[in-house]
N, C-alpha and C positions, 0 to 999 in steps of 0.2 A: 322590749329590750331584753336581751339575754344577760346572764351573769357575766359572760365573757365580754359583752359590749360594755357593761357597767365597769368592769375591771379596766378595760382599755381606756375608757373615758376618765377614770380616776388615776391613771398612771402618774400624772404630774403631782397630784396630792400625795400619793403613796411614796413617791420619790422624796418629796419634801419631808414627810414623816420619818422616812428611813434616815435621811441626812441628820435630822434633829436627834433621832434616837442614837445615832453613832456617837454623839457627844456625851451620852449618859454613861455612867458606870454600870456594871452588870446588875447590881442590886436595884438601882433606880429604873433601869430598863425593864426588869422583871416586874417591878411594882407597877410601872406604867401599863404593861401588857395586861396584867391582872385587872387593874382598874378599868381599862378600856373594855375588856370583855364583860366585866360586871355591869357596866353602864350601857352596853349595846342592847338595843331592843331585840327581843327574840327573833323578830323577822329577819334581822341582818347578822345574827351571830355566826351562822355558817360562812357567809361571805367574809365577815371580819376575821374569822379564823384563818381563812385562806390568805387574806391580806397580811396578817401577822406572820404567816409562814414565809412570805416573800420578804418582809422586813427583817425577820430573823436571819435569813440568808445574807442580807447586807450587813447587819449589825454583828452577827457572830463571825462572819467571814472577814470583816473589816477590810475587804478588798474593793478597789474601784475598777472601773472598766479598763483603765490604763495599766493596771498591775498585772 
């Protein structure tokens, strides 16, 4: 399985995380991101960083598909 395949498989989970993160204020979101990366095993840190970039775009943009 490639990293891309894993990402595609995880899209529903990533979308759920993004939706939950949108409800956090900025400080809580930044704390969550930092704690998430600190607890991620070294093997997945690169992948998790890419996931967080995607979540950032949803949270920081605060836009939905319909906007």
